[in-house]
N, C-alpha and C positions, 0 to 999 in steps of 0.2 A: 444361540440365543435361545430362547426358554419362551414361554407365551409372555406377548407382551402389547401393550394398547396400540390399537391401528386407529388414528381419527383421519376423517371425511370429511368434505365439503357438507355444511347443513350439521353437522355432530354439537353438540355445546361444551363448550372450554371446562376442562371441570377447574375449579375454585383451589383456592390453595391459601396462606401463609407463608409466607418466608422474609428470611432476613436481607434484607438491602446496607449499603453502607450507612444509611442515615435511617433506618426503619429498622427495630430487631424483628418485630412481625409485621411486616408489610402486608394489608390486606387485596388480593390479586382485584378481585372483584369489585372492587371501589374506584379500578382506571376506566370501566367501564363507561361509553360515550365518545369514542373515536374509535379510528382502526387501530388495532394493538398488533405488534410482532413479536414473537416468542422465538428468540435465536438458540436454539442447545447447541451449542456449539461442546459442552461437558469440560473440557482443557482450551485454556488459551495460547497453550502451547502446541494445539495442532496446527499440521501446515495449511487440514481446510479451512478453519478459523481466520487465521492470519492473512488466508487468499478472501477471505471474506469480507474481511476488517477494510482492506484497500480498495474492495471493490463498492463498496458500499459508503465510501466519502464524498464520492460526487453528490448523490441523494442523501446528505444527512439533514438537508431540509425540510425534510418529508415529517421528520420527527420532529414537532414541537410542541408537545403535548395540547394542543389544538385539534388535528387534522388526527394528525397520528404520533403514537410513541413505539420506543421499544427495549425490549427487554432482553437482554443478554441472560443467560442459564450456564453458569458454572458448576460443576463436579467436582473440580479441582484444590482445593486448599491452596495450591502454589500460587495461584491465582490473584488469591487475595494481599498474600504474605510477600511476593515479590512485587507487587502493582501494577500485572502482566495487563490489569484491564481496568477502567473503572467509570463510575456514571458518567455523564458527561449533558449536566442540564442545560437548558428544556429537552426531555425526550428520551435521553438512552439513562437508562438504568440495569444495574446488573443484580442479579440474585444469586445468592452465596446457596446452593443447594446442596450444601456437602453430606447431607442426610441423607440424600436422591428423592425427598418427597415427590417434589411437583415432576420432575423427569420420570420418575417411575409414571405417575400419569396420565403423561403424553408420549409416553413409548418409547421414549429416550433410548432406556435401557433396560431388562427384564423385569417381570413384577417379584422376581424374587432376590433379583440382584442388592449388595449389598457392600455400603460404602467403602467395608477396607478391603473387597476384594479388588480384582484387576479390573481396572472401568474399562467396557467395553461395551458399546452401543452405538445408536443411529445420529447424527448430526443432522441438523432440518430446523427450516423456519415454518413457521406455524403463522400464518393470516389471521388476524377476526375481526369481526366486523363490531359494529357498537355495543351491541346484545352481549359480544362473547360467545359466535358461534363461529364454527368456521368455516372460513374461504379458501383457502390454497394451504397445501403443504408443499414445499421447495427441499430438494435435498441441498446440501452444501458442497456441493462436487463440482467438477470443474476447474479452469484454470482460474476463475472469479469466486472461487466456494458458492455458488450459488447468488449471488451479489447480484448479477446484472439481471437473470431472472426476474428476483423479488422486485427490482426499481423499475421491471418494467411493469411490473402486476399493479405495485403500486399507485402507477401512473395512471393505468386506465380507472381507477375508482372513482367514482360519483364524490362529493361533501357529502361528510359524515349523518349530516340529517338529512341524505337521501340516498342512504346505502340499500336500500331495498326499492330503488327505480324510481320511488317517489316522497313524500311527505306524509309522516304514520305516526298517529297520535298515540301517546301514550296510554297503555290498558286501566284507564281510571275511571271512576263515576263523577258526575257533577249533579250535586242535589242541590239546589236551591231551597231556601225556605224551610230550613232543618231548626233552628231558633228564630222564634222572631225578635222584634224588634227591641220590645222592650226587655226580651231575658236576656239579649247581648248587653244589654245598658247594665243590669244588674251583674252581669258576673263581671264586667268591667269596673264596675264599682267596688267589690268586693277586691280583688287586685288592689285599684287605685288606694283602698282605704287602709289593706294590712300589707302591701309591699311585696316583692316577690325573692325568692332567692336565687344566687348565683342555679344554673343547673347545668349538669356534667351530660356524660353517656357512660355505656355498658361497653366495655370490652373485657377481652377472657385474657388471663395472666396467671400462669402456670394452673392453668385447669380450673381456678376460678372466676365469673363472673365479677367484675366491678366496677365501681363508679370514676370515672376519671375526668377531668375540669382539662380542660385546651379550650382557651378563647381564640387562640386562632383554628383551630376547627370548628366551633359551634361557640357562642355566646347568645346566652335568654334566661331572662329568669321567668322563674313559675310560680305562681302561689297553688297550693294545695287545697281543696275546700273542705273543710270543715263541717259547714252546715249540712247537716244530715238530710233536711227537708228540699236544701238545691243538689244536691248528689242526685235525691231519686228522680227530680225535676228535669236531670241531664237524660238520668237512666230513659224518662217515660217518651223524653222526646226521641232520642233513637232508637230506639224499641219501634214506636210508632214508625219514625220518619226514613231509618238507615236500612237497622235488619230487614224488613221485606224487598228492598230494592237489591239487595247483596244476596237473596236468595231468589232473585227473578233472573239478578244477570248472570249468577256464579254459580248458582244450586248450593249454597252455603249455607244452612240453617248457626246464625254465630246464636248462642246463649250467653256468654260472658261478656262482662266489659270491665278492663283496667284504666286506673288511671283518672284521677276526676284533678284536673288542673289546667288554671288559666294561664295560659304561659304567655309572654309578651318580650317581641322581638323590639328593642328601644334603638333609635339613630344617635341617641347620645350613647349608648355599649357597642354601638356599630356591628347591632344584632343581625345572626348570621345563623348559619348551619350548613357545614361544607358538604359533599357527598356523601353517603349513609347508606345501610340499609337497617333496616329494627328488627332482624329476629337472627341477628347472626352469633350470639352468644350461647350457650346452654340456658342462661336466665331470664333469654330472651327467644327462646327458638317454640315457644307456645303462641307468640303471636301471629295471627293469623291477617288482618287487616285493618290499618291505620286509618283513621277519622280527622281530617285536619279541619277546622270548621271557622271560619273568620266570624270576629265577631266586631268589626269593624273594617269602614274601606278608607279614612280620611290617613291616609298614609301613603309614602314612595317608596319603590324598593319592595322588598320580604316578599318576593315571589315565589313559586312554589315549583320547582321542574325536575325534570325526568332524564336526565343527560344519556340512560342508555336511547330513546326516542328522539333523540335531535333538542335544540333550543326554544323550544316553546316551552311558554310560561304557563302558571295557570293563580288565577285569585279570584276564588269564590266572592260573590257579593257577600253584603254582612247577612249574618244569620245560614252561609248554604257552607258545604261541605263540600269537600275534596276527600272520595272513597279509595282507597289503593291496598295491593297486597304489598304485605310487611317485607314481602322479599324484592321490591321492587328498590334500584338506586335511585336516590330521591335526593333535594337538597336548597335551600332557601336562603335565595340573594340578601346582600346587606340591603338594611332598611334606611335609606337615606334622608328622610324625614319623617318627625315623629314616632308613633308608636303602632306596630300591627300586635292585637289580641285576639288570642287562639282558645279555642276547647279542644284539645289532643288525646282523645283516647286509644285505645287500641280493643280489639273485641275476636274472640277463640269460642269455640265450641267444649264440648266437653270429653271430648277427645285431645282436645289442648290440654284442657283442664288435667287432667290425668299427667300429661308431660311435664308440666308445670309442676304439680306436686314432687312428681320424682327428681328433677332438677334442684327443687331445692334447697338440696343439701352442697351445691355448687355455689352458692350464693357469698360471697364476701359481706362479712356484718356493714360495709360504708354503703351497702344500694337501701338503706331501710326507707329512705325518702320516696324511694320507689314500688314501695309493699302496699298492701290491699289497706283500704278502711275497713270497719267492721262491717257485716251486712246494715242495709238503711231498712226503712220501715218495709213492708212487702208493696209491690204497687201489682195490680190486676194483668198479668204476663209479661211482664217486666224483664228486662234481659236479668239474670243475676251476676250479681255483683260478687266482684274476687276482691 
């Protein structure tokens, strides 16, 4: 083999998109928040994989999609065509990696390997922690294809929320008193008076960033603030009360703000948003920080969580903000009573603004609801609007 990637404990696992039987572009990074085993068996016809598969049967209970999940990785089109291996939910899925995309990333084949060539490579398991960092690499070898060593190792691991040896907090900022109670009521009043429209989410399709709607993944209605004075008022508060904290904690100078919406997760709509990241498409790659400002407290459910860092949930008081990197996997649980109202902007800087401008060519026409407002009246020291 020519040069290959060699992953060792502590290394971040490469992210990728690849096809499964149920999803044409499964976002691997969205599976974070539990232990993950990747099995690079290359071909289900190989003796090593057949031995491993048999050896793994007694440990099927490990893979329940809560504590752990398993992704087998096939590079052999015959595996799919002849049904030699398949998903077994919950917990077990197969990536059809016939173009060798993620197999190259993990070093199962040489970096210059080609799908049309003779398939030669390494067969192994990679165990990842809930933040997608490598814990252990186990070769598929021996009479049981390495299954015994894998199951023995999994049995030693603590619960996912204590993978570091203790519970850890997500790297987020909690900032009370960003919006005053009266201002919160004003924003809620705008939504209630005008109503909201169903909001989708961004996805990369054929090189374009498109707006997709899937109520199983996200159910939320948004009102785009049209009043220029209200837009300016939100800017002023973010500039004075959020921007300095980001600078203090992250040494990042925010200069721009995207999106002026009042969002509503309603119990009658089963409002929620499944685990996702906010900057994984070309049209959203410029986003640096997300700000989630609760406008009310009189609801149940609708809690913000960060699965990579355990099951803890975050519910800021009315007017308070949770600020976090757009790269963090996060989710909003289903609202079970009343409505959760929130103001949800993204923040970034001048370098990211150049990236955004360069990537505008990749935006599909259907993302108009996410485009910027015209500039508001200038405020002294205000964050620039886009």
